[in-house]
N, C-alpha and C positions, 0 to 999 in steps of 0.2 A: 674379178669383175673390174672393168675399166670405169673410172669416175668420169662423168661428163665435164666438158670444158665449161667453165663459168665465163660468160661473155662480159665484156666491159660494161660498166654501169653508165658510161658517158651518155648524156642526153643532148649533146651539142650546144650547151650553154657554158662555154669555157671561159669563165671569169673568176679570177682568184679573189677570195675574201682575205685580204692581207692581215686583218686582225685575228681571224680564226685559223688562217693558214690552210684553208681548204677551198676547193672549187665550189662556186655557188651553184653549179648545175648538178654535179654528182656527189659532192661531199668528200672526194678523195684529196689527199695531200699531193703536192707536186712529186714527191718521191714515189708515192703509190701509182700515180699516173705514169710516170716515166718507167717504173719497173714492172708494170702490169703484165707485159708479155713474157717476162722471166719468172713470174710468181708461180708457185705450185698451186694446185687446186685448193689445198688447205689454207694457203696464204690468201688466195682470192676470196675464199669463203669467209675468213676472218674479217677481211676488209668489208665485204658485202654485209656481214652481220652488224658492223659498226655504223654503216652509212645512215640508216633511218634516225638514229639518235643524234648523229652529227648534224644532219639537215634540220631536224626538229629544234635543236638548240639554237640554230641560226634564225629561226622564224621569230618575229616579235610576238610577245604575248597578246592575245586578243583583248581588246578593251571590253570591260564589263558593260552589259546592256542595262541601261537605266529604265526602270519600268515602273 
């Protein structure tokens, strides 16, 4: 069985967060962006699995609602 190719997670918001070392748009590191085309399906899957947590960690915590 042939594994499907995992497409790039790029969302065309290519700005580096220098403190976190990741793209603000997709959450990948510069090394991951540069090496994406050479990564195996397993490597791409690993990166894709990590992205939601990376992006969530960048978002400021929501302020509590005073009620």
